[in-house]
N, CA, C and O of each residue as an XYZ file, in Angstrom:
284
protein
N      59.322    121.711    138.257
C      59.911    122.659    137.296
C      61.312    121.875    136.936
O      61.972    121.318    137.812
N      61.674    121.893    135.618
C      62.795    121.154    135.101
C      64.182    121.716    135.890
O      64.358    122.893    136.205
N      64.957    120.806    136.094
C      66.437    121.312    136.457
C      66.942    122.156    135.685
O      66.491    122.383    134.562
N      68.107    122.825    136.269
C      68.716    123.871    135.591
C      69.512    123.354    134.140
O      69.527    124.005    133.095
N      70.019    122.319    134.309
C      70.789    121.617    132.988
C      69.585    121.159    132.013
O      69.830    121.165    130.806
N      68.417    120.798    132.411
C      67.276    120.409    131.360
C      66.775    121.753    130.778
O      66.365    121.777    129.618
N      66.791    122.826    131.507
C      66.426    124.067    130.855
C      67.509    124.608    129.846
O      67.233    125.239    128.826
N      68.705    124.295    130.242
C      69.879    124.698    129.129
C      69.817    123.820    127.909
O      70.067    124.245    126.781
N      69.489    122.632    128.163
C      69.441    121.897    127.014
C      68.167    122.216    126.223
O      68.173    122.141    124.994
N      67.292    122.499    126.776
C      65.873    122.971    126.032
C      66.197    124.112    125.316
O      65.833    124.165    124.141
N      66.847    125.085    125.830
C      66.997    126.307    125.274
C      68.037    126.272    124.069
O      67.974    126.984    123.067
N      68.920    125.401    124.325
C      69.909    125.017    123.158
C      69.183    124.355    121.961
O      69.423    124.692    120.801
N      68.307    123.423    122.284
C      67.433    122.741    121.201
C      66.558    123.796    120.506
O      66.385    123.808    119.287
N      66.058    124.618    121.298
C      65.348    125.658    120.651
C      65.908    126.504    119.645
O      65.321    126.801    118.605
N      67.245    126.953    120.021
C      68.190    127.689    119.326
C      68.463    126.880    118.264
O      68.304    127.486    117.204
N      68.801    125.785    118.135
C      69.103    124.836    117.051
C      67.948    124.737    115.964
O      68.200    124.626    114.764
N      66.714    124.786    116.461
C      65.557    124.518    115.676
C      65.351    125.995    115.067
O      64.972    126.011    113.896
N      65.525    127.089    115.623
C      65.473    128.400    115.189
C      66.454    128.552    114.072
O      66.192    129.408    113.227
N      67.485    127.886    113.953
C      68.601    127.969    113.120
C      68.342    127.121    111.837
O      69.151    127.081    110.909
N      67.092    126.408    111.850
C      66.788    125.660    110.688
C      67.165    124.124    110.861
O      67.025    123.296    109.961
N      67.635    123.862    112.063
C      68.033    122.422    112.240
C      66.977    121.687    112.833
O      66.105    122.287    113.461
N      66.953    120.350    112.695
C      66.026    119.392    113.378
C      66.810    118.144    113.749
O      67.635    117.575    113.036
N      66.378    117.765    115.127
C      66.980    116.447    115.584
C      66.458    115.228    114.770
O      65.339    115.154    114.263
N      67.414    114.302    114.723
C      67.152    112.975    114.063
C      67.796    111.932    114.901
O      68.793    112.177    115.582
N      67.243    110.809    114.851
C      67.894    109.605    115.380
C      68.459    108.802    114.442
O      67.896    108.557    113.374
N      69.632    108.325    114.777
C      70.241    107.112    113.803
C      70.678    105.987    114.509
O      71.059    106.072    115.677
N      70.649    104.896    113.855
C      70.873    103.544    114.635
C      72.279    103.213    113.956
O      72.418    103.380    112.744
N      73.254    102.771    114.708
C      74.471    102.387    114.174
C      74.749    100.915    114.876
O      74.102    100.553    115.859
N      75.767    100.116    114.275
C      76.141     98.848    114.850
C      76.629     98.967    116.305
O      77.298     99.965    116.574
N      76.404     98.165    117.172
C      76.834     98.094    118.534
C      78.328     97.396    118.438
O      78.526     96.205    118.196
N      79.235     98.300    118.658
C      80.608     97.902    118.757
C      81.016     96.793    119.684
O      81.916     95.979    119.471
N      80.252     96.862    120.724
C      80.531     95.894    121.889
C      79.787     94.654    121.622
O      79.935     93.714    122.402
N      78.991     94.543    120.590
C      78.448     93.051    120.401
C      79.364     92.039    120.027
O      80.351     92.300    119.339
N      79.092     90.854    120.453
C      79.979     89.752    120.263
C      79.970     89.525    118.839
O      78.947     89.540    118.155
N      81.301     89.283    118.350
C      81.468     88.944    116.786
C      81.432     90.195    116.061
O      81.399     90.120    114.833
N      81.433     91.341    116.619
C      81.530     92.797    115.694
C      82.980     92.708    115.095
O      83.112     92.719    113.871
N      84.076     92.618    115.927
C      85.318     92.680    115.396
C      85.552     91.631    114.145
O      86.104     91.932    113.087
N      85.072     90.472    114.451
C      85.347     89.403    113.460
C      84.497     89.842    112.176
O      84.975     89.671    111.054
N      83.354     90.353    112.336
C      82.474     90.687    111.164
C      83.114     91.706    110.324
O      83.074     91.680    109.094
N      83.789     92.732    111.122
C      84.568     93.920    110.415
C      85.636     93.423    109.714
O      85.848     93.810    108.565
N      86.377     92.566    110.288
C      87.480     91.883    109.702
C      87.144     91.221    108.320
O      87.765     91.412    107.274
N      86.034     90.397    108.501
C      85.577     89.693    107.225
C      85.385     90.564    106.153
O      85.896     90.435    105.040
N      84.464     91.658    106.599
C      84.115     92.467    105.339
C      85.134     93.396    104.864
O      84.944     93.944    103.778
N      86.201     93.648    105.540
C      87.455     94.395    105.135
C      88.059     93.587    104.254
O      88.350     94.030    103.142
N      88.341     92.291    104.603
C      89.049     91.287    103.645
C      88.321     91.092    102.357
O      88.952     90.903    101.316
N      87.002     91.131    102.387
C      86.203     91.001    101.072
C      86.302     92.359    100.270
O      86.284     92.387     99.039
N      86.390     93.303    100.940
C      86.571     94.576    100.198
C      87.836     94.742     99.621
O      87.966     95.132     98.461
N      88.890     94.440    100.444
C      90.097     94.453     99.831
C      90.410     93.443     98.700
O      91.265     93.757     97.872
N      89.779     92.259     98.610
C      89.907     91.400     97.665
C      89.146     92.014     96.264
O      89.671     91.941     95.154
N      88.087     92.505     96.468
C      87.261     93.226     95.258
C      88.116     94.365     94.777
O      88.232     94.530     93.562
N      88.727     95.168     95.629
C      89.492     96.293     95.203
C      90.646     95.818     94.428
O      90.913     96.460     93.411
N      91.436     94.726     94.753
C      92.519     94.364     94.023
C      92.184     93.946     92.765
O      92.981     94.108     91.842
N      90.995     93.372     92.575
C      90.463     92.924     91.177
C      89.964     94.118     90.274
O      89.790     93.941     89.069
N      89.776     95.121     90.771
C      89.242     96.278     90.059
C      90.271     97.202     89.669
O      90.713     98.148     90.322
N      90.632     96.767     88.396
C      91.777     97.767     87.637
C      91.388     99.267     87.405
O      92.180    100.206     87.469
N      90.004     99.355     87.116
C      89.588    100.742     86.983
C      89.799    101.575     88.217
O      90.215    102.732     88.160
N      89.516    100.986     89.273
C      89.624    101.659     90.642
C      90.962    101.947     90.936
O      91.327    103.051     91.339
N      91.795    100.883     90.727
C      93.221    101.183     91.011
C      93.788    102.369     90.097
O      94.539    103.188     90.628
N      93.478    102.482     88.833
C      93.856    103.395     87.954
C      93.366    104.840     88.281
O      94.026    105.860     88.086
N      92.024    104.771     88.844
C      91.281    106.150     89.403
C      92.168    106.563     90.660
O      92.476    107.749     90.781
N      92.530    105.757     91.469
C      93.023    106.067     92.821
C      94.519    106.609     92.396
O      94.939    107.676     92.844
N      95.161    105.926     91.645
C      96.587    106.225     91.196
C      96.515    107.702     90.650
O      97.352    108.533     91.004
N      95.515    108.000     89.798
C      95.438    109.424     89.058
C      95.216    110.427     90.264
O      95.824    111.487     90.415
N      94.298    109.938     91.047
C      93.908    110.941     92.072
C      95.129    111.365     93.088
O      95.338    112.500     93.518
N      95.754    110.379     93.317
C      97.134    110.639     94.125
C      98.135    111.344     93.363
O      98.881    112.139     93.934
N      98.227    111.098     91.988
C      99.082    111.849     91.328
C      98.844    113.295     91.298
O      99.756    114.122     91.337
N      97.571    113.586     91.227
C      96.928    115.106     91.125
C      97.355    115.621     92.427
O      97.873    116.737     92.430
N      97.215    114.950     93.604
C      97.732    115.715     94.757
C      99.283    115.966     94.722
O      99.715    116.965     95.296
N     100.094    115.158     94.113
C     101.436    115.485     94.101
C     101.782    116.811     93.420
O     102.840    117.413     93.606
N     100.684    117.253     92.526
C     101.054    118.483     91.864
C     100.638    119.713     92.650
O     100.923    120.834     92.228
N     100.042    119.551     93.665
C      99.825    120.642     94.734
C     100.851    121.373     95.450
O     100.537    122.223     96.282
């Protein structure tokens, strides 16, 4: 017979399924992996360089921010 905590989890999952939900599994980068921080830094710098050169994006962001000032 399953432990009390296992029964609670099973009941909870049944309840979620009855609500129309289903479990999924996703894989994400391992933040503990060697080099993870360096790779994040590298990608962030690349994204920042591209954003600086994209004048349409800059205009779009400026307009969006000015719309917030009107609130």
